[in-house]
N, C-alpha and C positions, 0 to 999 in steps of 0.2 A: 547497501548493496547497488543504489542507485550511483554512486561515486564509483564504484566497480563497474560495472556496465559503461559508464560514462569514459573512465579511462582504458578500458580495454576495446571498445566497440567503436570508438566514436560519435558514439550518438546519445542524446540526452533522453533522460525517462520524462514520458509525459505525464504519468501519475506516480504519486506518492500515498504508499500506506504505512500512516504512521501510529504508534501507541506510545502517551507519556506517562502511564500510570506504575511504568517499573515491573508491570505482570506480563506474562509471557503472551504472544498471540496466540491465540485457540487456530484450530483448522478451519472451522466453521466461519470466524470472523475473516480470515483472509480469504475463503473461498466466495461468502459474501460480498467483499469489496473486489473482489477479481471478476465478479458475475455481472455488478454493478459497471466496471469499466468496460467490460468486452460489450456490455448492452446500450453503453454511450450515456449511463443515467449518474456517471461518479462526477465528483467535482475533481480537479487536479490535486487535492489534498483530501485522501482518505484518514481520520483521525480515531481510531477505535477507541472507544469508552467501555467496552464490556468490564467487570470487573471492580470499577469504581465506587 
């Protein structure tokens, strides 16, 4: 999704929410990550690990 935003809006994304486990992202995981980003408490790459 970050590459689509970059391509169509000509703006680099500041944060990435990633998951490498092969399992789908849950709504709670995404919500918690976005909340951290809004509160400026997040790293540039949020790696989700629920379900490992």
